[in-house]
LORO-668815 format. One line per field, with one value per residue (C-alpha): residue number from 1; residue in one letter; x, y, z. Coordinates in nm, 2 decimals, always signed. Example, Ala and Ser with C-alpha at 12.3 -4.5 7.8 and 13.67 -1.06 7.14 Angstrom:
// residues 2
num: [1/2]
residuo: [A/S]
east: [+1.23/+1.37]
north: [-0.45/-0.11]
up: [+0.78/+0.71]
// end
This chain:
// residues 589
num: [1/2/3/4/5/6/7/8/9/10/11/12/13/14/15/16/17/18/19/20/21/22/23/24/25/26/27/28/29/30/31/32/33/34/35/36/37/38/39/40/41/42/43/44/45/46/47/48/49/50/51/52/53/54/55/56/57/58/59/60/61/62/63/64/65/66/67/68/69/70/71/72/73/74/75/76/77/78/79/80/81/82/83/84/85/86/87/88/89/90/91/92/93/94/95/96/97/98/99/100/101/102/103/104/105/106/107/108/109/110/111/112/113/114/115/116/117/118/119/120/121/122/123/124/125/126/127/128/129/130/131/132/133/134/135/136/137/138/139/140/141/142/143/144/145/146/147/148/149/150/151/152/153/154/155/156/157/158/159/160/161/162/163/164/165/166/167/168/169/170/171/172/173/174/175/176/177/178/179/180/181/182/183/184/185/186/187/188/189/190/191/192/193/194/195/196/197/198/199/200/201/202/203/204/205/206/207/208/209/210/211/212/213/214/215/216/217/218/219/220/221/222/223/224/225/226/227/228/229/230/231/232/233/234/235/236/237/238/239/240/241/242/243/244/245/246/247/248/249/250/251/252/253/254/255/256/257/258/259/260/261/262/263/264/265/266/267/268/269/270/271/272/273/274/275/276/277/278/279/280/281/282/283/284/285/286/287/288/289/290/291/292/293/294/295/296/297/298/299/300/301/302/303/304/305/306/307/308/309/310/311/312/313/314/315/316/317/318/319/320/321/322/323/324/325/326/327/328/329/330/331/332/333/334/335/336/337/338/339/340/341/342/343/344/345/346/347/348/349/350/351/352/353/354/355/356/357/358/359/360/361/362/363/364/365/366/367/368/369/370/371/372/373/374/375/376/377/378/379/380/381/382/383/384/385/386/387/388/389/390/391/392/393/394/395/396/397/398/399/400/401/402/403/404/405/406/407/408/409/410/411/412/413/414/415/416/417/418/419/420/421/422/423/424/425/426/427/428/429/430/431/432/433/434/435/436/437/438/439/440/441/442/443/444/445/446/447/448/449/450/451/452/453/454/455/456/457/458/459/460/461/462/463/464/465/466/467/468/469/470/471/472/473/474/475/476/477/478/479/480/481/482/483/484/485/486/487/488/489/490/491/492/493/494/495/496/497/498/499/500/501/502/503/504/505/506/507/508/509/510/511/512/513/514/515/516/517/518/519/520/521/522/523/524/525/526/527/528/529/530/531/532/533/534/535/536/537/538/539/540/541/542/543/544/545/546/547/548/549/550/551/552/553/554/555/556/557/558/559/560/561/562/563/564/565/566/567/568/569/570/571/572/573/574/575/576/577/578/579/580/581/582/583/584/585/586/587/588/589]
residuo: [M/D/R/E/S/M/S/H/E/E/N/Y/C/F/D/V/A/G/Y/L/I/V/R/G/V/L/G/R/G/E/I/A/A/L/N/S/A/I/D/A/S/G/R/S/R/G/M/L/G/W/P/Y/P/H/R/E/P/F/R/D/L/L/V/H/P/H/L/V/W/Y/L/N/Q/I/V/G/Q/G/F/R/L/E/T/E/P/E/L/L/C/D/A/T/C/D/T/G/A/P/L/E/G/G/N/E/P/R/D/P/T/R/A/Y/Y/Y/Q/N/G/R/R/F/S/E/T/V/R/A/V/W/A/L/S/D/A/D/A/G/A/G/G/F/V/I/V/P/C/S/H/K/S/N/V/E/T/P/E/D/V/L/T/C/R/D/D/M/G/L/T/L/Q/P/G/L/R/A/G/D/L/I/L/V/A/G/A/L/L/Q/G/M/R/P/W/K/D/D/G/P/Q/R/L/L/S/Y/E/F/A/G/R/G/V/I/R/S/K/G/T/G/P/G/T/D/E/D/P/T/P/E/W/M/S/A/I/T/A/E/Q/R/A/S/L/Y/R/P/G/Y/R/S/T/T/P/P/P/T/I/H/T/D/G/A/S/V/R/L/D/E/S/R/Q/V/Y/H/P/S/V/Y/V/R/N/P/D/S/G/I/D/E/K/E/F/Y/F/W/D/L/C/G/H/L/V/L/R/N/V/M/D/D/A/W/L/E/Q/A/N/E/A/V/D/R/F/E/D/R/I/E/V/G/E/E/L/A/R/G/S/K/A/L/A/G/T/G/R/P/L/L/S/G/L/L/Q/L/P/E/P/W/C/D/P/F/R/R/M/I/A/H/P/V/V/E/H/R/L/N/W/M/G/A/S/G/G/R/M/G/G/A/T/A/F/C/S/V/K/G/G/S/G/H/S/L/H/D/A/N/E/P/L/N/P/G/R/G/Y/I/F/Q/N/G/R/S/Y/C/E/A/V/T/V/S/W/Q/L/R/D/V/P/E/G/L/G/G/F/A/C/V/P/G/S/H/K/A/Q/Y/R/M/P/P/G/V/R/S/C/D/D/H/M/G/L/V/V/Q/P/E/M/K/A/G/D/V/L/F/F/M/D/G/G/Q/T/H/G/A/L/A/W/K/N/E/V/A/R/R/A/V/L/I/K/Y/S/S/R/N/F/N/R/S/G/G/E/M/A/H/P/E/N/R/W/G/D/L/V/D/E/M/T/D/A/Q/L/A/V/M/R/G/P/D/R/D/V/F/N/Q/N/V/P/R/L/E/V/S/D/G/Q/V/S/V/S/Y/E/R/G/G/A/L/Y/S/N/E/A/P/T/G/P/V/A/S/K/G/G/S/E/S/K/G/N]
east: [-2.55/-2.56/-2.41/-2.59/-2.35/-2.05/-1.73/-1.47/-1.25/-1.54/-1.62/-1.25/-1.21/-1.52/-1.43/-1.07/-1.09/-1.45/-1.53/-1.59/-1.57/-1.80/-1.68/-1.90/-2.25/-2.42/-2.43/-2.38/-2.76/-2.81/-2.53/-2.65/-3.01/-2.89/-2.65/-2.92/-3.17/-2.91/-2.83/-3.20/-3.29/-2.99/-3.00/-2.79/-3.05/-3.41/-3.38/-3.65/-3.90/-3.81/-4.09/-4.15/-3.95/-3.63/-3.69/-3.73/-3.36/-3.29/-3.59/-3.47/-3.13/-3.31/-3.38/-3.11/-3.06/-2.68/-2.72/-3.00/-2.80/-2.50/-2.69/-2.89/-2.56/-2.38/-2.65/-2.90/-3.24/-3.49/-3.24/-3.39/-3.30/-3.17/-3.11/-3.21/-2.96/-2.73/-2.44/-2.10/-1.92/-1.76/-2.10/-2.28/-2.02/-1.79/-1.45/-1.27/-1.48/-1.33/-1.38/-1.68/-1.71/-1.46/-1.54/-1.44/-1.65/-1.87/-2.20/-2.42/-2.63/-2.35/-2.12/-1.99/-2.08/-1.96/-2.02/-2.04/-2.05/-2.32/-2.24/-2.43/-2.29/-2.57/-2.51/-2.37/-2.31/-2.36/-2.18/-2.24/-1.98/-2.15/-1.82/-1.46/-1.28/-0.91/-0.71/-0.56/-0.82/-0.99/-1.35/-1.47/-1.20/-1.19/-0.96/-0.95/-0.99/-1.12/-1.46/-1.29/-1.07/-1.05/-0.88/-1.02/-0.91/-0.64/-0.75/-0.48/-0.61/-0.97/-0.87/-0.60/-0.34/-0.14/-0.32/-0.02/-0.06/-0.39/-0.64/-0.74/-0.93/-1.05/-1.01/-1.35/-1.48/-1.82/-2.06/-1.87/-2.04/-1.85/-2.01/-1.87/-1.93/-2.09/-1.83/-1.55/-1.39/-1.50/-1.55/-1.48/-1.17/-1.14/-1.18/-0.86/-0.96/-1.08/-1.36/-1.71/-1.75/-2.04/-2.06/-2.42/-2.45/-2.73/-2.72/-2.89/-2.94/-3.04/-3.41/-3.42/-3.16/-3.27/-3.03/-3.20/-3.54/-3.75/-3.86/-4.23/-4.50/-4.58/-4.24/-4.36/-4.63/-4.60/-4.62/-4.66/-5.01/-5.19/-5.14/-4.76/-4.81/-4.85/-4.50/-4.16/-3.96/-3.70/-3.98/-4.13/-3.78/-3.76/-4.09/-4.00/-4.11/-3.84/-3.86/-4.01/-3.83/-3.87/-3.71/-3.43/-3.17/-3.33/-3.33/-3.03/-3.07/-2.77/-2.76/-2.53/-2.69/-2.92/-3.09/-3.16/-3.15/-3.23/-2.94/-3.07/-2.76/-2.88/-2.52/-2.46/-2.39/-2.22/-2.00/-1.69/-1.49/-1.17/-0.98/-0.67/-0.34/-0.13/+0.17/+0.17/+0.44/+0.25/+0.23/-0.14/-0.09/+0.15/-0.10/-0.39/-0.18/-0.07/-0.42/-0.57/-0.31/-0.11/+0.23/+0.42/+0.73/+0.95/+1.17/+1.54/+1.62/+1.97/+2.21/+2.46/+2.75/+2.55/+2.42/+2.77/+2.91/+2.62/+2.66/+3.03/+2.98/+2.75/+3.00/+3.28/+3.10/+2.94/+3.09/+2.87/+2.55/+2.34/+2.08/+1.77/+1.47/+1.25/+0.95/+0.70/+0.51/+0.40/+0.31/+0.38/+0.40/+0.65/+0.87/+1.24/+1.56/+1.61/+1.64/+2.00/+2.03/+2.32/+2.25/+2.43/+2.48/+2.49/+2.77/+3.00/+3.35/+3.41/+3.38/+3.15/+2.88/+2.86/+2.60/+2.37/+2.41/+2.31/+1.97/+1.92/+1.69/+1.72/+1.50/+1.31/+1.22/+1.17/+0.94/+0.70/+0.73/+0.61/+0.28/+0.24/+0.25/+0.37/+0.71/+0.89/+0.91/+1.20/+1.42/+1.54/+1.84/+1.93/+1.93/+2.02/+1.80/+2.02/+1.79/+1.93/+1.74/+1.54/+1.51/+1.18/+0.92/+0.77/+0.41/+0.19/+0.12/-0.04/-0.36/-0.62/-0.81/-0.78/-0.74/-0.40/-0.38/-0.01/+0.05/-0.26/-0.37/-0.64/-0.73/-0.89/-0.93/-0.70/-0.42/-0.26/-0.21/+0.02/+0.19/+0.44/+0.61/+0.88/+1.11/+1.30/+1.59/+1.63/+2.00/+1.91/+1.63/+1.32/+1.16/+0.79/+0.71/+1.05/+0.99/+1.05/+0.81/+0.45/+0.13/-0.25/-0.34/-0.63/-0.59/-0.50/-0.88/-0.98/-1.27/-1.24/-0.95/-0.70/-0.79/-0.53/-0.49/-0.40/-0.15/+0.02/-0.03/-0.14/-0.49/-0.44/-0.76/-0.57/-0.53/-0.16/+0.07/+0.45/+0.56/+0.82/+1.11/+1.45/+1.78/+1.76/+1.39/+1.25/+0.95/+0.73/+0.46/+0.23/+0.41/+0.12/-0.15/-0.11/-0.10/+0.25/+0.53/+0.76/+0.73/+1.00/+1.30/+1.33/+1.58/+1.93/+2.06/+2.05/+1.81/+1.96/+1.72/+1.79/+1.50/+1.45/+1.16/+1.01/+0.78/+0.56/+0.60/+0.29/+0.36/+0.66/+0.74/+1.08/+1.07/+1.39/+1.52/+1.26/+1.00/+1.13/+0.93/+1.24/+1.39/+1.07/+0.97/+1.28/+1.23/+0.85/+0.82/+1.01/+0.84/+0.55/+0.39/+0.41/+0.06/+0.14/+0.47/+0.28/+0.09/+0.40/+0.58/+0.68/+0.56/+0.63/+0.54/+0.26/+0.20/-0.14/+0.04/+0.05/+0.42/+0.40/+0.28/-0.10/-0.34/-0.62/-0.91/-1.05/-1.28/-1.23/-0.85/-0.60/-0.30/-0.03/+0.00/+0.35/+0.26/+0.43/+0.27/+0.45/+0.63/+0.83/+1.03/+1.13/+1.33/+1.23/+0.92/+0.98/+0.89/+0.80/+0.76/+0.99/+0.93/+1.11/+0.91/+1.00/+0.85/+1.18/+1.23/+1.45/+1.47/+1.33/+1.43]
north: [+0.09/-0.21/+0.00/+0.19/+0.49/+0.63/+0.45/+0.60/+0.68/+0.87/+1.07/+1.16/+1.26/+1.49/+1.63/+1.71/+1.80/+1.92/+1.69/+1.32/+1.14/+0.84/+0.64/+0.47/+0.56/+0.59/+0.30/+0.33/+0.33/+0.62/+0.82/+0.76/+0.87/+1.19/+1.28/+1.20/+1.43/+1.71/+1.66/+1.65/+1.97/+2.17/+2.35/+2.35/+2.46/+2.40/+2.02/+1.95/+2.14/+2.00/+1.82/+1.45/+1.23/+1.44/+1.57/+1.22/+1.13/+1.45/+1.41/+1.06/+1.21/+1.42/+1.10/+0.87/+0.62/+0.68/+1.05/+1.04/+0.80/+1.03/+1.36/+1.22/+1.19/+1.50/+1.76/+1.59/+1.42/+1.66/+1.81/+1.98/+2.11/+2.46/+2.55/+2.40/+2.17/+2.31/+2.20/+2.33/+2.43/+2.72/+2.81/+2.85/+2.97/+3.26/+3.08/+3.40/+3.48/+3.46/+3.14/+3.14/+2.99/+2.97/+2.99/+3.36/+3.55/+3.27/+3.22/+3.00/+2.90/+2.70/+2.64/+2.32/+2.22/+1.93/+1.86/+1.55/+1.32/+1.52/+1.69/+1.93/+2.07/+2.32/+2.33/+2.06/+2.07/+1.73/+1.71/+1.42/+1.34/+1.25/+1.24/+1.20/+1.51/+1.43/+1.61/+1.92/+1.94/+2.25/+2.29/+2.26/+2.34/+2.35/+2.45/+2.15/+2.22/+2.58/+2.49/+2.53/+2.83/+3.09/+3.35/+3.55/+3.42/+3.63/+3.80/+3.62/+3.28/+3.37/+3.48/+3.21/+3.47/+3.31/+3.01/+2.91/+2.55/+2.52/+2.48/+2.13/+2.02/+1.67/+1.39/+1.23/+0.95/+0.93/+0.80/+0.95/+1.17/+1.43/+1.59/+1.93/+2.12/+2.46/+2.64/+2.50/+2.75/+2.64/+2.77/+2.72/+2.75/+2.72/+2.37/+2.25/+1.91/+1.82/+1.59/+1.70/+1.89/+1.74/+1.80/+1.82/+2.02/+2.01/+2.21/+2.09/+2.26/+2.18/+2.18/+2.52/+2.71/+3.03/+3.09/+3.17/+3.24/+3.00/+3.04/+2.98/+3.26/+3.26/+3.42/+3.74/+3.81/+4.10/+3.95/+4.29/+4.33/+4.66/+4.77/+4.79/+5.10/+5.30/+5.21/+5.32/+5.14/+5.03/+4.88/+4.70/+4.56/+4.42/+4.23/+4.08/+3.73/+3.51/+3.33/+3.60/+3.79/+4.11/+3.97/+3.77/+3.88/+4.03/+4.40/+4.54/+4.78/+4.98/+5.14/+5.36/+5.27/+5.58/+5.56/+5.31/+5.34/+5.11/+5.01/+4.96/+4.76/+4.47/+4.36/+4.17/+4.40/+4.21/+4.44/+4.30/+4.44/+4.35/+4.52/+4.41/+4.52/+4.66/+4.68/+4.31/+4.23/+3.92/+3.82/+3.75/+3.48/+3.29/+3.32/+3.20/+2.90/+2.81/+2.82/+2.63/+2.36/+2.33/+2.37/+2.65/+2.66/+2.96/+2.98/+3.06/+3.13/+2.98/+3.12/+2.91/+2.97/+2.87/+2.56/+2.46/+2.50/+2.30/+2.01/+2.00/+1.97/+1.67/+1.51/+1.57/+1.38/+1.12/+0.85/+0.97/+0.90/+0.63/+0.43/+0.41/+0.18/+0.13/+0.35/+0.23/+0.05/-0.23/+0.00/-0.14/+0.21/+0.33/+0.02/+0.04/+0.05/+0.23/+0.61/+0.76/+1.05/+1.28/+1.43/+1.69/+1.94/+2.23/+2.06/+1.99/+2.14/+2.48/+2.57/+2.28/+2.39/+2.74/+2.67/+2.51/+2.76/+3.02/+2.86/+2.95/+3.25/+3.32/+3.63/+3.47/+3.17/+3.35/+3.60/+3.32/+3.14/+3.45/+3.47/+3.09/+3.04/+3.35/+3.44/+3.23/+2.91/+2.67/+2.53/+2.16/+2.01/+2.00/+1.67/+1.60/+1.35/+1.17/+0.91/+0.73/+0.57/+0.27/+0.43/+0.38/+0.65/+0.73/+0.62/+0.93/+1.03/+1.29/+1.48/+1.70/+1.39/+1.28/+1.63/+1.71/+2.06/+2.05/+1.99/+2.12/+2.42/+2.68/+2.99/+3.27/+3.64/+3.66/+3.47/+3.13/+2.92/+2.63/+2.47/+2.27/+2.37/+2.18/+2.36/+2.17/+2.33/+2.18/+2.13/+1.96/+1.96/+1.75/+1.68/+1.60/+1.23/+1.12/+1.10/+1.31/+1.51/+1.43/+1.56/+1.57/+1.94/+2.05/+1.76/+1.99/+2.06/+1.69/+1.57/+1.20/+0.98/+0.91/+0.60/+0.31/+0.35/+0.72/+0.64/+0.38/+0.57/+0.24/+0.40/+0.77/+0.87/+1.14/+1.34/+1.30/+1.57/+1.57/+1.93/+2.00/+2.19/+2.33/+2.35/+2.66/+2.64/+2.61/+2.41/+2.48/+2.23/+2.18/+1.90/+1.72/+1.92/+1.83/+1.47/+1.42/+1.17/+1.09/+0.90/+0.64/+0.81/+0.73/+0.99/+0.89/+1.18/+1.14/+1.35/+1.63/+1.81/+1.96/+1.91/+2.13/+2.11/+2.41/+2.39/+2.67/+2.86/+2.69/+2.31/+2.09/+1.83/+1.72/+1.63/+1.76/+1.78/+2.02/+1.74/+1.58/+1.70/+1.76/+1.99/+2.18/+2.22/+2.14/+2.04/+2.09/+1.73/+1.56/+1.25/+1.27/+0.95/+0.83/+0.95/+1.29/+1.31/+1.22/+1.55/+1.75/+1.68/+1.96/+1.99/+1.67/+1.50/+1.24/+1.20/+1.03/+0.71/+0.73/+0.80/+0.98/+0.86/+0.88/+0.86/+0.61/+0.55/+0.21/+0.12/+0.46/+0.42/+0.63/+0.45/+0.54/+0.38/+0.37/+0.17/+0.30/+0.35/+0.41/+0.70/+0.78/+1.10/+1.18/+0.95/+1.16/+0.97/+0.69/+0.33/+0.25/+0.40/+0.69/+0.73/+0.51/+0.33/+0.62/+0.86/+1.01/+1.07/+0.84/+0.85/+0.55/+0.61]
up: [-0.56/-0.33/-0.05/+0.22/+0.20/+0.01/+0.07/+0.31/+0.00/-0.17/+0.15/+0.19/-0.17/-0.18/+0.16/+0.08/-0.29/-0.33/-0.62/-0.69/-1.03/-1.06/-1.36/-1.62/-1.48/-1.82/-2.06/-2.43/-2.50/-2.26/-2.40/-2.76/-2.67/-2.50/-2.79/-3.05/-2.88/-2.87/-3.24/-3.34/-3.15/-3.25/-2.91/-2.60/-2.33/-2.23/-2.25/-1.99/-2.21/-2.55/-2.74/-2.67/-2.71/-2.70/-2.35/-2.19/-2.16/-1.98/-1.75/-1.67/-1.56/-1.30/-1.11/-1.22/-0.95/-0.92/-0.91/-0.65/-0.43/-0.42/-0.38/-0.09/+0.09/-0.03/-0.05/+0.18/+0.13/-0.02/-0.27/-0.56/-0.91/-0.88/-1.25/-1.57/-1.75/-2.01/-2.23/-2.11/-2.43/-2.60/-2.77/-2.44/-2.19/-2.17/-2.17/-2.08/-1.77/-1.42/-1.23/-0.99/-0.64/-0.36/+0.01/+0.07/+0.09/+0.22/+0.04/+0.26/-0.04/-0.19/+0.11/+0.24/+0.60/+0.81/+1.18/+1.39/+1.09/+0.91/+0.58/+0.36/+0.04/-0.02/-0.39/-0.62/-0.99/-1.16/-1.49/-1.72/-1.98/-2.31/-2.49/-2.39/-2.24/-2.20/-1.93/-2.08/-2.36/-2.20/-2.11/-1.76/-1.50/-1.12/-0.83/-0.59/-0.22/-0.28/-0.12/+0.22/+0.14/+0.41/+0.19/-0.10/-0.43/-0.60/-0.92/-1.12/-1.01/-1.10/-1.45/-1.49/-1.58/-1.30/-1.16/-0.96/-1.09/-0.90/-1.19/-1.28/-1.59/-1.50/-1.75/-1.82/-2.04/-2.20/-1.93/-1.63/-1.38/-1.18/-0.87/-0.79/-0.47/-0.54/-0.33/-0.54/-0.78/-1.13/-1.48/-1.85/-2.06/-2.45/-2.59/-2.76/-2.88/-3.23/-3.10/-2.99/-2.66/-2.47/-2.10/-1.96/-1.64/-1.38/-1.06/-0.74/-0.41/-0.06/+0.03/+0.19/+0.00/-0.17/-0.46/-0.79/-0.93/-1.13/-1.49/-1.45/-1.51/-1.13/-1.06/-1.24/-0.99/-0.76/-0.40/-0.24/-0.07/-0.10/+0.26/+0.20/-0.02/+0.30/+0.43/+0.31/+0.04/+0.31/+0.52/+0.22/+0.14/+0.49/+0.43/+0.09/+0.00/-0.18/-0.50/-0.73/-1.01/-0.82/-0.50/-0.66/-0.57/-0.26/-0.18/+0.01/+0.30/+0.41/+0.75/+0.96/+1.29/+1.28/+0.94/+0.66/+0.29/+0.00/-0.23/-0.58/-0.68/-0.46/-0.40/-0.08/+0.21/+0.49/+0.70/+0.88/+1.17/+0.98/+0.70/+0.51/+0.64/+0.36/+0.59/+0.69/+0.44/+0.33/-0.03/-0.08/-0.34/-0.11/+0.18/-0.05/-0.17/+0.19/+0.32/+0.02/-0.02/+0.31/+0.14/-0.04/-0.27/-0.29/-0.60/-0.62/-0.26/-0.29/-0.55/-0.75/-0.52/-0.21/-0.38/-0.49/-0.13/+0.02/-0.23/-0.18/+0.19/+0.14/-0.09/+0.16/+0.43/+0.22/+0.44/+0.72/+0.53/+0.71/+0.53/+0.75/+0.73/+0.43/+0.49/+0.23/+0.50/+0.26/-0.03/-0.38/-0.53/-0.28/-0.23/-0.25/-0.05/+0.28/+0.31/+0.32/+0.56/+0.65/+0.99/+1.20/+0.92/+1.16/+1.36/+1.07/+1.10/+0.93/+0.66/+0.57/+0.82/+0.67/+0.39/+0.64/+0.92/+0.66/+0.67/+1.04/+1.08/+0.71/+0.65/+0.35/+0.57/+0.90/+0.74/+0.62/+0.95/+1.13/+0.94/+0.92/+1.30/+1.48/+1.62/+1.88/+1.67/+1.74/+1.47/+1.50/+1.34/+0.97/+0.79/+0.43/+0.24/-0.01/-0.18/-0.48/-0.77/-0.63/-0.29/-0.12/-0.07/+0.27/+0.32/+0.35/+0.71/+0.93/+0.85/+1.02/+1.13/+1.40/+1.55/+1.70/+1.83/+1.88/+1.51/+1.34/+1.14/+1.22/+1.03/+1.24/+1.20/+0.90/+1.06/+0.99/+1.31/+1.21/+1.50/+1.31/+0.99/+0.80/+0.56/+0.29/+0.10/-0.24/-0.34/-0.67/-0.91/-0.83/-1.17/-1.19/-1.15/-1.04/-0.67/-0.36/-0.14/-0.20/-0.03/-0.05/-0.10/+0.12/+0.36/+0.65/+0.66/+0.62/+0.83/+0.73/+0.81/+0.53/+0.33/+0.32/-0.06/-0.02/+0.26/+0.04/-0.29/-0.44/-0.49/-0.43/-0.63/-0.81/-0.48/-0.43/-0.57/-0.61/-0.67/-0.93/-0.78/-0.89/-0.70/-0.48/-0.41/-0.06/+0.03/+0.34/+0.45/+0.74/+0.93/+1.11/+0.95/+0.58/+0.47/+0.33/+0.26/-0.03/-0.36/-0.45/-0.60/-0.97/-1.08/-1.20/-1.00/-0.62/-0.42/-0.22/+0.01/+0.36/+0.59/+0.90/+1.13/+1.32/+1.62/+1.74/+2.06/+2.19/+2.20/+2.28/+2.02/+2.14/+2.51/+2.68/+3.03/+3.15/+3.10/+3.43/+3.73/+3.95/+3.68/+3.63/+4.00/+4.21/+4.57/+4.54/+4.41/+4.69/+4.82/+4.57/+4.45/+4.10/+4.03/+4.16/+3.97/+3.64/+3.66/+3.77/+3.44/+3.21/+2.85/+2.66/+2.33/+2.32/+1.94/+1.99/+2.08/+2.46/+2.51/+2.84/+3.18/+3.20/+3.49/+3.48/+3.72/+3.80/+4.09/+4.23/+4.24/+4.04/+3.88/+3.63/+3.29/+3.13/+2.83/+2.52/+2.18/+1.85/+1.68/+1.99/+1.93/+2.29/+2.52/+2.83/+2.91/+3.17/+3.11/+3.47/+3.82/+3.90/+4.27/+4.52/+4.79/+5.02/+4.78/+4.65/+4.28/+4.06/+3.69/+3.51/+3.15]
// end
C-alpha cells in the first residue's frame, strides 16, 4: 500500500489473464470476525443489512483499504457496489449451471477496456477467501484470458462437458483476495473438500455502468409520467428511465426499418451484418482455443509407422546434431546445457528425408494455416529439437507488446490474422512438468510488456503453461504474437520435436536476394546515393532491432544509419555504405 500504482507484474497479470490474486490481505482477527458473524446469523446473503454487530465486518470490507486501492486502478475512481455480497458455496449457487461471462457477445457493462495507458474493467468481482480453497477442491472456477475472447464460447466449455483444459480453480488461502474481471468466464462447480467452503463475493462496477436494479423500495416506483399514456408502448419504451424494477432489464424494440414492435422478452437485440459460415470447414472449438490462448494442439496426426520412421532418421544422423548456446538468459529456473539441434531434415538423403517431407503441405496442417493466417504462407526449414535431461530452457520471448505487425495477431470480421505461425511435430511424449514448449496463454493480446520474472520463469505468477503432448501430436503457436519459450528438459528420455516456421504472405521474415535494390529494380538504381538505395530495398526483416539501413534527419540533412541491433535473422542487410563514390552499387555485406 506504500505504492502509487499497481506493479508492472500485477498490471500484466490482470491484463493477460483477467484476474489477480492478492495474498494475505485479511488478518486472522478479520477472518475470525467474518466467520463468526456468518456462523451466528446462519445465513449466506444480506450481510450488509444484518443486525449490529454482525453486519459491521462486511460493511468494513466495502471500503477495505487494499480493495479500494486496487479497484481505483482496475475499475476506475468512483467505482460502486453493484450487487450485495454473498457466500459462494454449494448451498447458494447452482454448481451445474453454465459458466457466465466471456467477451463474445460483448457486454459493455462488464467489458474490459484499455487504450493509451488507461484501463477500465467495468465490472470486477472481489472474492475474499475466509477459509482455504485448495486448487482442485472445486468451488469458484474461471477461464483465464476469456475477458478478451473474440469468439463465442463453445457450449461444451460453458458446461464443462469438455472444457479443453481451460477451466481453472484458483488455489486460495484464508485471507487472500482475488479480483476477477466481469468479462471473464466464471462460475461454480461442486465442492470436493471436507473443510468449510467460505468464499465471500462482492461485485463492483464503474461509476456510470447500468447493469442491475437495486433492492430499495424506491426501485418499485413507476417513473412514467401521466402524459406518456397518450403515446404508444413502443414510444414509451424509447423514453424509459433506468434503475427501476420495471426498466431493468430495459425494454427491447425490434424494427424492420419500416415499423417498430415491442419485444416482451427484453432480450438484447443487437443485429450483425455477419452470420456463421457452416461451410468454412473450421472446427469451432479449435478456433475458440486459438483465439483465446494463442496456441493449439492437434492430437494423433502422425501414426506409429510415421513416428518410427522419423525417429529412425534422427537416430541415423545423430552425429550431425549440433549443441547450440544456452538460452536461459540468466534464468535460474531454465538453466542448463546448450540446446542440441539437427537441422536440414528436408535435405537428408532418401529415404531418411521422407518422414519430414511428408510434413510439407500436409492437409491437416495446411487447413489450419489457411484459417489462422490465410493462404500463401511460406514454410521454412525443418529442425529437430533433441534436448537431453539437464538441457536448458529458452527464456520466454515475443508478445503483443511492443506491437509488431509483421509477427502479430489480429481478429477481425470473424477471421484470424496471424502473420507468423510455428508448427512443432512431436516425435516423443512431452509429459507435464518435464520441460519443453511453454507459453503464456492470452499474451498475444497483452497491452503491457512482459515482466522479467515471466521472461525468466523465476517468478511467472502462475501464467506460464507447459502443454502435455503425446508422440504424434502437432502444436501450433503464434510465433511473435504469443509469449513463448521452453522449460528446462527434465525427462530421462530425450526430447524429439520437429520445428517448422511459417510466414504469412504479407511480411518478409527471412531477407533473401530480392532485398538488394539491384535485384529488385535492376538498372533503375544505377548511380543512386546510399540514402536513395536505402529506400529502394526490397522487403526485409527488421525484428525491432534496427537490422536494416535506416534514414535519419539531423540539421536538415538525411543520412543512413547501418548500426546493427540484436536478433539478426537475415544477412542481407549491409553493415556500411553500398554505393561507390561514383554512385554505382557494390554489396557491403
